Every structure is written in C-alpha cells, then in structure tokens.
Backbone bond lengths (Angstrom), bond angles and torsions (degrees), N, CA, C in turn:
res aa  C-N    CA-C-N  psi(-1)  N-CA   C-N-CA  omega(-1)  CA-C   N-CA-C  phi
1 M - - - 1.455 - - 1.531 111.40 -
2 R 1.335 117.32 23.55 1.453 120.91 -176.81 1.522 108.18 -128.46
3 P 1.341 117.95 108.50 1.459 120.09 -175.08 1.522 111.32 -62.90
4 P 1.324 117.80 129.05 1.464 121.52 -174.80 1.519 113.78 -59.24
5 A 1.326 118.16 -45.20 1.464 120.11 -175.60 1.517 111.28 -61.35
6 L 1.334 116.83 -40.92 1.455 120.99 -179.11 1.519 110.81 -67.75
7 Q 1.322 116.76 -43.70 1.466 120.09 178.54 1.522 111.13 -60.12
8 E 1.320 116.05 -47.09 1.460 119.96 -175.87 1.527 111.12 -67.44
9 A 1.338 117.32 -35.80 1.461 120.10 178.66 1.530 110.83 -66.04
10 I 1.341 116.62 -42.63 1.464 119.71 179.46 1.522 110.41 -67.73
11 L 1.339 116.98 -41.30 1.459 120.22 178.37 1.525 110.69 -60.26
12 A 1.325 116.96 -44.65 1.464 120.52 178.76 1.527 110.92 -61.64
13 H 1.335 116.13 -39.77 1.466 120.15 179.66 1.525 111.10 -64.87
14 L 1.323 117.57 -42.06 1.464 120.56 179.87 1.521 110.89 -66.26
15 L 1.329 117.01 -37.71 1.456 120.10 177.96 1.532 110.90 -67.04
16 D 1.328 116.79 -41.24 1.461 120.42 178.41 1.525 111.18 -66.43
17 A 1.333 115.93 -37.46 1.465 120.02 -174.85 1.524 112.07 -68.31
18 G 1.327 117.49 -34.83 1.452 120.56 -179.54 1.510 113.75 70.38
19 G 1.307 117.87 14.70 1.464 121.92 179.56 1.510 110.34 -162.31
20 A 1.322 116.55 -178.85 1.460 121.62 -176.05 1.537 111.12 -76.93
21 R 1.316 114.84 152.05 1.456 122.17 174.90 1.520 108.60 -132.09
22 T 1.321 116.65 139.46 1.464 120.53 -178.59 1.523 110.49 -72.69
23 S 1.315 115.43 161.68 1.465 120.10 176.45 1.522 110.60 -62.47
24 R 1.329 117.14 -36.45 1.469 120.09 179.30 1.522 110.87 -63.41
25 D 1.328 116.64 -40.50 1.464 120.36 179.48 1.529 110.79 -63.86
26 L 1.334 116.47 -45.95 1.467 119.85 -178.83 1.523 111.33 -68.23
27 A 1.336 117.29 -39.08 1.463 120.50 -179.88 1.520 110.75 -66.06
28 S 1.336 116.57 -37.68 1.460 119.87 178.47 1.525 110.80 -67.17
29 R 1.322 116.40 -40.46 1.458 120.83 -176.39 1.523 113.04 -75.61
30 F 1.349 116.89 -41.04 1.460 119.59 -169.70 1.536 114.10 -110.15
31 L 1.338 118.23 -24.70 1.467 120.17 179.99 1.516 112.07 -107.73
32 R 1.344 116.19 -2.48 1.465 121.93 179.91 1.515 112.24 59.93
33 I 1.321 115.88 36.40 1.461 122.27 175.92 1.521 106.80 -106.63
34 N 1.316 116.54 111.00 1.460 120.28 -171.30 1.520 114.22 -104.55
35 A 1.329 117.38 -6.78 1.463 118.41 -175.94 1.528 112.33 -127.49
36 G 1.326 118.27 15.95 1.458 120.16 -177.80 1.522 112.31 -81.88
37 D 1.328 116.46 151.47 1.457 119.57 175.00 1.528 109.14 -83.31
38 E 1.322 116.78 168.31 1.455 121.83 -174.72 1.526 111.53 -60.41
39 A 1.330 117.30 -42.33 1.464 120.55 -177.01 1.525 111.38 -64.77
40 T 1.331 116.72 -43.63 1.462 120.21 -179.98 1.521 110.99 -65.98
41 C 1.332 116.13 -44.06 1.466 119.80 -179.90 1.527 111.08 -64.49
42 H 1.341 116.82 -36.91 1.464 119.57 177.21 1.524 110.65 -65.02
43 R 1.329 116.85 -39.33 1.466 120.53 179.61 1.524 111.55 -62.96
44 L 1.337 117.30 -34.02 1.454 121.29 178.67 1.532 111.99 -75.94
45 L 1.328 116.15 -35.13 1.460 120.08 -176.16 1.523 113.26 -82.71
46 A 1.336 116.98 -27.80 1.465 120.06 -175.03 1.529 112.69 -56.00
47 P 1.357 120.07 -46.16 1.470 118.47 178.23 1.523 113.54 -65.58
48 V 1.327 116.89 -25.75 1.457 120.85 -178.94 1.518 110.96 -75.46
49 L 1.334 117.03 -41.24 1.456 121.30 -171.25 1.520 114.18 -100.16
50 S 1.317 117.79 -9.87 1.463 119.04 179.91 1.522 109.77 -64.56
51 G 1.301 115.90 133.82 1.454 120.72 178.68 1.511 115.20 87.13
52 V 1.340 118.45 -4.55 1.460 120.32 176.22 1.522 107.90 -79.64
53 D 1.324 117.59 118.28 1.459 121.90 -175.68 1.516 111.63 -55.41
54 G 1.327 115.56 126.98 1.454 121.17 174.06 1.505 114.71 91.22
55 V 1.341 119.35 -15.10 1.460 121.20 179.32 1.524 108.78 -89.99
56 V 1.321 116.32 120.19 1.468 121.72 -176.59 1.521 109.55 -127.53
57 Y 1.327 114.91 161.88 1.466 120.51 -179.05 1.517 109.98 -132.02
58 S 1.320 115.35 139.80 1.465 120.58 172.36 1.517 108.35 -134.27
59 D 1.342 115.95 145.21 1.466 120.24 -179.13 1.522 111.63 -61.33
60 A 1.326 116.73 -31.93 1.463 120.31 -175.22 1.521 112.65 -76.69
61 A 1.351 116.63 -39.92 1.468 119.61 -172.29 1.513 114.27 -110.66
62 G 1.320 117.95 -33.39 1.457 121.24 -176.48 1.519 111.24 109.28
63 W 1.331 116.73 -146.59 1.461 122.85 -176.73 1.527 110.18 -91.36
64 S 1.307 116.13 140.52 1.460 120.58 177.28 1.518 109.13 -153.62
65 Y 1.336 115.27 168.76 1.456 120.56 176.35 1.514 109.10 -104.74
66 R 1.337 115.95 128.57 1.453 122.66 176.70 1.518 107.84 -126.93
67 P 1.324 118.23 122.48 1.465 119.62 -178.79 1.518 111.44 -52.01
68 P 1.343 117.90 134.28 1.464 120.76 -179.10 1.524 111.32 -58.66
69 A 1.334 115.13 152.18 1.460 120.57 178.77 1.513 110.43 -60.50
70 R 1.331 115.70 153.55 1.466 121.32 -179.76 1.520 110.08 -55.80
71 G 1.320 114.98 135.25 1.463 119.23 -179.82 1.514 112.32 101.31
72 R 1.371 116.55 -16.94 1.460 119.93 176.29 1.518 109.01 -100.84
73 A 1.311 115.15 146.29 1.469 119.26 -179.29 1.512 109.84 -72.88
74 A 1.306 116.62 129.59 1.459 121.06 176.97 1.516 109.64 -87.14
75 P 1.343 117.41 152.75 1.460 119.32 176.47 1.505 110.42 -66.52
76 P 1.307 118.84 154.90 1.452 121.24 179.09 1.510 110.66 -56.32
77 P 1.319 118.93 145.92 1.460 121.39 -176.42 1.515 111.54 -64.95
78 V 1.334 114.81 144.35 1.452 121.57 177.44 1.513 107.58 -123.56
79 A 1.317 117.40 112.71 1.453 120.09 -177.45 1.514 111.72 -75.51
80 S 1.321 116.71 -39.47 1.458 121.32 -179.71 1.502 108.48 -166.68
81 S 1.342 115.74 169.48 1.460 119.82 177.65 1.517 110.57 -61.25
82 A 1.327 117.43 -39.38 1.465 120.46 179.87 1.513 110.40 -64.91
83 A 1.338 116.44 -41.85 1.459 119.39 179.34 1.508 110.69 -64.21
84 T 1.342 116.41 -35.10 1.459 119.91 178.64 1.513 110.68 -62.01
85 A 1.334 116.64 -41.38 1.460 119.91 -179.23 1.516 111.12 -67.30
86 E 1.352 117.08 -34.88 1.450 120.35 -175.09 1.519 112.71 -82.14
87 E 1.350 117.31 -29.90 1.448 120.74 -175.96 1.528 110.10 -129.33
88 P 1.335 118.76 79.61 1.464 121.47 -178.78 1.519 111.08 -58.45
89 R 1.308 115.80 141.32 1.459 120.72 -179.87 1.528 107.88 -92.70
90 S 1.318 115.70 90.44 1.456 120.87 -172.06 1.521 111.92 -63.78
91 A 1.327 118.35 -37.39 1.462 119.96 -178.08 1.521 110.49 -64.13
92 H 1.329 116.44 -41.30 1.463 119.75 178.67 1.523 109.90 -69.01
93 R 1.338 117.17 -39.99 1.461 121.30 -177.46 1.525 111.61 -63.67
94 E 1.336 117.44 -36.18 1.453 120.00 -177.53 1.524 111.95 -65.92
95 A 1.343 117.31 -23.36 1.454 120.42 -178.64 1.516 111.95 -81.89
96 L 1.333 118.12 -8.65 1.446 122.23 -176.90 1.521 109.44 -106.47
97 S 1.307 116.79 153.13 1.455 119.69 -178.57 1.516 110.23 -140.02
98 V 1.313 114.94 155.06 1.455 121.89 176.48 1.518 108.03 -97.30
99 G 1.325 116.90 127.25 1.456 121.03 -179.39 1.516 111.68 -90.64
100 L 1.321 116.15 175.89 1.461 120.65 -177.85 1.516 111.88 -67.61
101 G 1.338 117.68 -19.51 1.455 120.71 179.44 1.515 114.24 -92.26
102 D 1.336 116.73 5.38 1.466 121.71 179.28 1.527 108.23 -108.80
103 F 1.307 117.28 109.24 1.462 119.93 -176.73 1.524 109.76 -165.59
104 V 1.326 115.00 170.08 1.462 121.95 172.70 1.521 107.77 -121.39
105 A 1.329 116.21 113.01 1.460 119.81 174.48 1.528 108.36 -72.86
106 L 1.332 115.69 139.44 1.466 120.63 -176.51 1.517 109.83 -137.71
107 A 1.308 115.41 137.10 1.466 121.79 171.30 1.520 107.13 -138.55
108 A 1.329 116.40 140.96 1.462 120.28 -175.94 1.520 109.99 -137.17
109 D 1.323 115.61 151.70 1.458 122.78 174.20 1.515 108.61 -120.54
110 G 1.324 116.59 133.67 1.449 121.40 179.67 1.516 112.60 -90.55
111 A 1.320 115.01 169.41 1.458 121.05 -178.03 1.527 112.43 -84.35
112 G 1.339 117.41 -10.58 1.457 120.71 -177.02 1.511 113.39 -90.88
113 P 1.321 116.83 -173.65 1.472 121.39 -179.12 1.528 111.70 -60.03
114 G 1.318 116.20 135.00 1.456 120.98 178.27 1.508 114.58 64.19
115 G 1.338 116.88 22.83 1.462 120.11 179.07 1.509 114.34 82.02
116 S 1.335 117.38 13.88 1.464 120.79 179.42 1.529 109.79 -86.86
117 G 1.316 115.21 178.38 1.456 120.10 175.61 1.518 113.20 85.38
118 S 1.327 115.86 -165.15 1.464 121.24 -177.80 1.523 110.39 -60.05
119 V 1.323 115.65 142.63 1.462 120.85 -174.69 1.522 110.32 -68.06
120 R 1.318 115.16 128.36 1.463 121.48 -179.88 1.519 111.29 -105.32
121 T 1.335 116.51 -35.95 1.460 121.20 179.31 1.522 108.28 -140.89
122 V 1.320 117.25 147.74 1.458 121.61 -179.96 1.523 109.37 -144.57
123 S 1.314 115.61 142.04 1.458 122.33 175.78 1.520 108.81 -119.40
124 L 1.334 116.07 137.78 1.459 123.23 -177.95 1.516 108.96 -126.63
125 L 1.339 116.22 134.83 1.461 121.18 179.12 1.525 108.48 -135.82
126 P 1.345 117.97 98.02 1.469 120.61 -178.06 1.533 112.09 -76.54
127 F 1.331 114.92 150.05 1.466 122.60 173.70 1.520 108.11 -131.22
128 V 1.319 116.18 137.46 1.458 122.53 174.93 1.522 107.24 -124.27
129 A 1.327 116.20 119.37 1.465 122.27 -177.43 1.527 111.09 53.39
130 G 1.333 116.36 38.51 1.450 121.55 177.79 1.511 115.05 79.79
131 E 1.332 117.29 1.10 1.460 121.93 -179.24 1.523 109.78 -100.90
132 E 1.327 115.47 131.17 1.460 121.47 -178.11 1.520 111.46 -69.84
133 C 1.338 115.90 136.86 1.466 122.18 175.70 1.525 109.11 -109.23
134 Q 1.318 116.60 -161.91 1.461 120.88 -173.59 1.523 111.61 -75.10
135 E 1.320 115.81 126.00 1.461 121.74 177.28 1.524 110.21 -74.68
136 E 1.335 115.94 148.52 1.460 120.27 -178.89 1.520 109.69 -137.78
137 H 1.328 116.02 139.21 1.463 122.38 178.97 1.517 109.23 -122.98
138 L 1.322 115.40 134.43 1.458 120.85 -179.75 1.525 109.36 -131.00
139 P 1.361 116.26 146.62 1.455 127.99 0.97 1.527 112.78 -75.18
140 S 1.325 115.99 -173.93 1.456 120.68 -170.93 1.517 113.55 -67.88
141 W 1.331 117.54 -14.47 1.455 118.47 178.70 1.523 112.30 -85.59
142 A 1.345 116.98 19.51 1.464 120.67 177.65 1.524 109.59 -46.98
143 G 1.331 114.58 138.69 1.463 119.31 -165.11 1.500 117.66 -80.18
144 D 1.301 114.85 -161.11 1.452 122.50 -175.53 1.518 110.25 -89.66
145 E 1.338 116.83 -168.49 1.455 121.44 -175.10 1.526 112.95 -65.56
146 D 1.326 117.12 -21.19 1.464 120.15 -177.78 1.528 112.56 -89.65
147 G 1.307 118.94 -2.34 1.457 120.72 179.01 1.509 111.03 137.33
148 W 1.333 115.31 -177.51 1.448 119.93 179.44 1.524 110.05 -66.53
149 N 1.301 116.50 141.17 1.457 122.22 175.77 1.525 107.34 -81.27
150 A 1.313 115.86 92.27 1.461 121.49 -169.15 1.526 113.04 -61.60
151 G 1.334 117.95 -25.00 1.451 118.88 -176.97 1.511 114.28 -93.71
152 A 1.323 117.23 -4.19 1.464 119.57 -173.23 1.514 113.39 -79.07
153 D 1.322 117.45 -14.05 1.465 119.49 -174.82 1.515 112.83 -95.90
154 G 1.307 116.37 3.52 1.457 118.66 178.96 1.518 113.49 66.99
155 G 1.344 117.65 23.36 1.447 120.96 178.12 1.511 114.86 83.06
156 A 1.340 117.68 18.80 1.468 120.27 -179.95 1.518 110.91 -61.42
157 T 1.310 116.89 145.59 1.465 121.14 -177.88 1.520 112.88 -112.29
158 G 1.297 118.55 4.62 1.458 120.93 178.62 1.512 110.66 -162.92
159 L 1.333 115.56 170.77 1.454 120.39 179.46 1.526 110.66 -76.44
160 A 1.320 116.28 142.20 1.458 121.38 175.60 1.522 109.86 -74.09
161 R 1.326 116.85 165.00 1.462 121.07 -178.88 1.525 111.35 -57.59
162 E 1.339 117.99 -41.26 1.462 119.49 -179.48 1.527 112.26 -65.06
163 D 1.333 116.51 -29.81 1.462 119.76 176.38 1.528 110.45 -71.01
164 L 1.327 116.77 -41.36 1.466 120.15 177.07 1.526 110.53 -62.92
165 E 1.319 117.12 -40.19 1.459 120.34 177.41 1.518 111.00 -63.20
166 A 1.338 116.94 -37.18 1.464 121.07 178.13 1.523 110.90 -66.19
167 V 1.333 117.15 -37.50 1.464 120.65 176.69 1.524 110.34 -62.83
168 I 1.333 116.00 -47.23 1.466 120.81 -179.46 1.525 110.56 -60.26
169 E 1.326 116.79 -42.30 1.466 120.80 -179.88 1.519 111.23 -66.38
170 A 1.330 116.80 -41.44 1.465 120.38 -178.59 1.525 111.88 -66.00
171 V 1.319 117.26 -36.75 1.462 121.19 -178.76 1.524 111.07 -75.69
172 G 1.325 116.85 -45.72 1.460 119.83 179.96 1.522 111.60 58.00
173 D 1.339 115.98 -131.72 1.468 121.38 179.80 1.519 113.00 -92.58
174 L 1.319 117.40 0.41 1.463 119.95 -177.71 1.529 110.66 -77.66
175 P 1.337 117.13 152.76 1.460 119.44 174.04 1.522 110.41 -75.71
176 I 1.309 115.58 154.21 1.463 121.73 174.33 1.526 108.97 -93.93
177 V 1.319 116.57 137.56 1.458 121.99 169.90 1.522 107.24 -112.19
178 C 1.317 116.18 119.28 1.463 121.40 177.11 1.521 107.96 -136.00
179 H 1.328 116.24 176.06 1.465 117.57 177.44 1.526 109.66 -80.69
180 R 1.308 117.51 -56.93 1.463 121.13 179.32 1.527 109.88 -125.44
181 A 1.315 116.48 117.17 1.465 120.82 -177.74 1.525 111.08 -63.46
182 G 1.329 117.08 -40.98 1.456 120.13 -176.66 1.511 112.93 -64.01
183 R 1.308 117.58 -29.76 1.463 121.55 -177.02 1.526 112.53 -89.21
184 E 1.346 116.82 -32.01 1.466 119.42 -170.65 1.528 114.09 -113.43
185 V 1.324 118.05 -37.40 1.458 119.39 -177.13 1.526 111.65 -93.06
186 E 1.326 117.79 -40.89 1.461 119.91 -177.70 1.533 112.96 -58.92
187 P 1.363 119.30 -42.41 1.470 117.70 176.01 1.529 112.51 -61.32
188 L 1.330 117.05 -33.38 1.467 119.98 176.50 1.527 110.86 -67.13
189 R 1.327 116.13 -41.97 1.465 119.64 177.57 1.522 110.92 -59.98
190 R 1.321 116.32 -44.00 1.470 119.75 -179.45 1.520 110.87 -64.71
191 A 1.336 116.34 -42.05 1.468 119.89 179.25 1.525 110.75 -62.82
192 C 1.324 117.03 -41.06 1.461 120.50 178.24 1.525 110.82 -66.05
193 A 1.322 116.83 -41.23 1.465 120.04 178.44 1.517 110.70 -62.33
194 D 1.327 117.47 -41.48 1.462 121.11 178.88 1.524 111.24 -63.93
195 A 1.354 115.77 -30.48 1.465 120.47 -179.67 1.523 112.33 -89.04
196 G 1.343 116.92 0.01 1.454 120.60 -179.21 1.514 113.63 75.17
197 L 1.342 116.81 26.94 1.461 121.81 -178.35 1.527 109.61 -109.78
198 P 1.335 118.61 128.52 1.465 120.51 177.84 1.520 110.78 -73.61
199 F 1.310 116.27 127.63 1.470 121.43 179.62 1.522 107.62 -150.81
200 H 1.337 115.82 100.02 1.463 120.81 -176.83 1.534 109.68 -134.70
201 P 1.324 117.36 63.22 1.465 119.81 -176.79 1.526 111.68 -74.96
202 R 1.303 115.20 155.19 1.459 120.28 168.04 1.524 107.34 -78.09
203 V 1.321 116.50 138.27 1.468 120.64 -171.68 1.527 110.63 -124.41
204 I 1.314 115.78 127.50 1.463 123.04 173.30 1.514 107.13 -101.98
205 S 1.309 116.96 124.20 1.467 122.30 -178.54 1.522 110.15 -98.11
206 A 1.315 116.34 114.02 1.460 120.43 176.90 1.530 110.96 -64.96
207 A 1.337 116.69 -29.09 1.463 120.18 178.03 1.525 110.73 -66.09
208 K 1.345 116.76 -43.19 1.469 119.80 178.10 1.527 110.90 -63.43
209 L 1.332 116.29 -41.82 1.464 119.41 -179.96 1.522 110.97 -67.42
210 G 1.328 117.11 -37.66 1.462 120.05 177.16 1.517 111.55 -63.25
211 H 1.315 116.27 -36.04 1.468 121.16 177.41 1.534 110.55 -67.59
212 L 1.337 116.63 -43.85 1.462 120.83 -177.06 1.524 112.89 -75.66
213 L 1.322 116.46 -40.19 1.467 120.69 -172.44 1.517 113.51 -92.71
214 Q 1.332 116.97 -30.26 1.463 120.63 -175.65 1.527 113.21 -112.02
215 G 1.324 116.90 -5.50 1.456 119.71 179.46 1.518 113.85 71.73
216 L 1.331 117.52 20.66 1.461 120.65 179.01 1.522 110.57 -74.61
217 K 1.313 115.97 158.57 1.463 120.07 176.50 1.521 109.60 -60.14
218 A 1.307 115.86 151.33 1.459 119.99 -176.84 1.520 112.18 -61.23
219 N 1.332 117.20 -29.42 1.465 120.66 -177.76 1.527 112.26 -104.03
220 H 1.329 117.58 28.75 1.459 120.11 -177.89 1.526 111.56 -66.36
221 A 1.329 115.87 157.17 1.459 121.73 177.83 1.528 109.77 -86.34
222 L 1.325 116.05 160.53 1.460 120.55 179.73 1.520 111.40 -60.97
223 L 1.323 117.01 -36.00 1.463 119.88 178.63 1.524 111.28 -65.19
224 D 1.335 117.74 -31.99 1.465 120.94 176.02 1.527 110.11 -65.55
225 L 1.327 117.03 -41.19 1.459 120.63 178.32 1.520 110.39 -65.22
226 A 1.326 116.39 -43.75 1.463 119.93 178.93 1.524 111.20 -60.64
227 A 1.333 117.11 -42.12 1.460 120.71 179.55 1.522 111.28 -64.48
228 A 1.334 116.73 -40.81 1.468 120.22 179.60 1.520 111.67 -64.28
229 L 1.320 116.63 -29.94 1.466 121.11 -178.98 1.521 112.71 -93.87
230 G 1.330 117.20 -1.30 1.458 120.42 179.86 1.516 113.43 73.32
231 I 1.339 116.56 31.20 1.458 121.28 -179.38 1.519 109.15 -103.74
232 E 1.322 115.70 131.38 1.452 120.29 179.54 1.517 109.77 -88.60
233 G 1.311 115.96 127.97 1.451 120.52 179.12 1.512 111.73 -78.42
234 R 1.328 116.60 122.50 1.459 121.79 178.52 1.518 109.04 -127.98
235 G 1.312 115.29 159.80 1.457 119.27 179.08 1.513 111.24 99.08
236 P 1.327 116.88 174.95 1.470 121.94 -177.46 1.522 111.84 -66.03
237 D 1.326 115.60 156.15 1.460 121.79 -178.80 1.532 109.84 -86.19
238 D 1.311 115.22 63.18 1.454 121.62 176.28 1.518 107.14 -153.57
239 C 1.324 117.65 -167.83 1.463 118.85 -174.50 1.521 112.69 -64.10
240 R 1.338 118.37 -23.89 1.467 119.57 177.64 1.516 111.77 -66.41
241 G 1.333 116.46 -37.63 1.458 119.17 177.13 1.523 111.63 -77.52
242 R 1.347 116.63 -38.17 1.465 119.77 -176.75 1.519 112.43 -69.16
243 V 1.343 118.30 -29.73 1.462 118.60 -177.90 1.529 110.41 -65.81
244 R 1.323 117.41 -35.77 1.465 120.22 177.36 1.527 111.14 -72.99
245 L 1.328 115.56 -34.01 1.453 119.69 179.83 1.526 111.03 -68.06
246 V 1.331 117.33 -43.57 1.460 119.72 -179.05 1.524 110.84 -69.98
247 A 1.336 117.74 -33.66 1.466 120.51 176.68 1.531 110.54 -65.46
248 A 1.331 116.53 -44.35 1.465 120.31 179.86 1.527 111.13 -64.26
249 A 1.341 116.33 -39.55 1.459 120.23 179.39 1.527 110.91 -64.56
250 Y 1.315 116.36 -44.93 1.469 119.47 -179.50 1.524 110.99 -64.26
251 L 1.330 117.13 -45.32 1.459 119.89 -179.45 1.533 111.21 -60.51
252 K 1.326 116.39 -36.24 1.463 119.13 179.20 1.528 110.75 -71.22
253 M 1.322 117.17 -30.42 1.462 119.88 -179.64 1.526 113.02 -80.71
254 T 1.337 117.65 -14.90 1.464 118.55 -178.70 1.524 112.13 -61.37
255 A 1.350 117.24 -34.27 1.470 119.15 177.70 1.523 110.65 -64.28
256 M 1.322 117.51 -40.26 1.467 121.58 177.41 1.526 110.18 -65.65
257 I 1.342 115.44 -38.38 1.464 120.32 178.98 1.517 110.49 -62.66
258 E 1.338 116.00 -46.93 1.463 120.35 -178.11 1.519 111.22 -67.31
259 D 1.343 117.91 -31.42 1.469 121.06 176.57 1.522 111.57 -61.73
260 R 1.318 116.21 -22.87 1.465 120.94 178.40 1.526 111.90 -91.48
261 G 1.314 116.42 10.92 1.454 120.93 177.21 1.510 113.99 80.56
262 I 1.335 117.42 12.85 1.461 121.84 179.49 1.519 107.71 -93.74
263 D 1.322 117.52 111.41 1.461 120.67 -174.78 1.523 113.31 -127.43
264 S 1.322 117.31 15.82 1.461 120.22 178.60 1.522 109.45 -142.59
265 L 1.317 114.95 157.54 1.457 119.91 179.23 1.523 111.34 -62.13
266 E 1.312 116.66 -42.03 1.463 120.23 -178.99 1.525 111.11 -60.38
267 A 1.337 116.19 -43.13 1.467 119.79 179.10 1.520 111.20 -66.43
268 L 1.332 117.17 -36.42 1.459 120.73 179.32 1.522 111.14 -66.52
269 L 1.324 117.27 -43.57 1.465 120.14 179.42 1.529 111.19 -62.22
270 E 1.321 115.95 -36.93 1.465 120.18 177.36 1.527 110.40 -68.41
271 Y 1.336 115.94 -40.81 1.471 120.69 -178.90 1.531 111.58 -64.05
272 Q 1.325 117.70 -44.81 1.460 119.69 -175.34 1.526 112.81 -66.94
273 D 1.331 116.58 -21.82 1.461 119.84 -179.91 1.520 113.34 -96.50
274 M 1.336 115.77 12.94 1.464 119.65 175.79 1.519 109.50 -60.18
275 P 1.325 117.61 140.60 1.475 120.15 179.31 1.529 110.97 -69.09
C-alpha cells in the first residue's frame, strides 16, 4: 500500500537534506498539501513511509534517515534526487507495492461534441492509502466555482505540452482510476504520443467494475454507477465534479473487490478484464 515512486522520492530528499524534515514540509513538497497541520500530515505520510529501511520519525524533529542497525540490509545508496531519476533502484522497487488505496482519480472533457475528442480539460485527484491528496485541474486557466471559464483559453482545442507533462508528473507510478478509459485516458495517451512524451499508466475502469460488481449495463453512465452505490453527486457538471464522483465510487467498490479475495493491483487489473 506504499507507492514506490513516492517512497523513493521522499527517501532521496531525506538523504539529500542530511537532517530531519517535518510532516508538513514533506506533505507540502510531495503530496501538494499546503495547509495541513503536523498531525494530519503525519497521519497521511505514516502509511507511505512505514517499513522503509532507515526512515524514522520523532515527535520533536520529524522524519529523518538513520542508517539501519548492523545486520540489517540498508536501502541502495541515493546520491541525489537527480541521480535517483536517472538510475532507478530496481531491487528496492520490486520490494514495494501499490495497494488498492493508492491511485489517481482522473476525469477529462474533450473539445468535441458531448466532451468527446482531444482532451481540453482534465482533473486529477490523487489518493495515498485511501487518503485524499491535493486536487489539480489542468490547464491553468481552470475556471471558477460555476464551471470552466470557457473563454479564458483563447479557443484552445487541446492540452499544451506543459499540461501533458504535469499530468504525467502527477500520475507517476500510480494507477489511474477513471470511468471509461477509452474516453478519458486514451485521448491523453495519444496526445502524449504526438508530443513525444511517454505515458503508459495502468488504468482501473470504474465502468468495468460497475458492470462486474453491480450488474450495470456495459455502457452505463457515471451517474448510474453513483446511484447504484448510493453516492450523491456533488460539484460542477464537468470533469471537476466527475473526478470526485469516480473516486468515491471506486473507494466504495474496494470493499466488494476485497470480498472477492482481490487484494492487489495486479489481481484487480486481471479481474476487470475478465471476459
């Protein structure tokens, strides 16, 4: 239940820092939580960092790296954050796993009729160990409380390269949870490919799970899934509202998933693609 990329990034940061860092500092840097108190940020980070060799926490100082005691295997050396990006530590990564509560909920609206076509706006809502992190809307002209400011983009019909790069960075190694992969993730993949950017996330389809777990029609709408699960739809009628709806639906279905003996991301991906 601890995403590898996040663990390795925090470990590299602690090694570079050479001293302790508070939970608020780490949450602001890595979870994009800028207004949390120390106790809340510690509660979010504890499931991520527990069990990582050498990473310790104290109430007085915060998180720090302490070399493991003699006889215990130390994590592979990390010279710097840049070195970590260039030389992934595969042996350490294989020992870590992503749990069902680690994901990025995604909803997108296209530039064509009914939200189809190339992606024009996208909302991302990361979760770590089932805990919500900072929501993000792209592109930067994301609108006001009443919806997207349709005139602020100058008539753009797709995401700019910097927006696609921001999506890739936000997702990292986590799986994406969306309602329909073909409608929301595939256009992003094509846009990234056209821009020469690698983007090959693992995708969990809430629509497929709704079909398997709730007996809904294969082409059901997200609101149908929410109604079947007893979830009230709140927020604007665009990708900003849908990203919260799909996240809530998936989180509610995780209990049903686990009741079927599915307790890993790999098993879930195999289950959703059952004929």
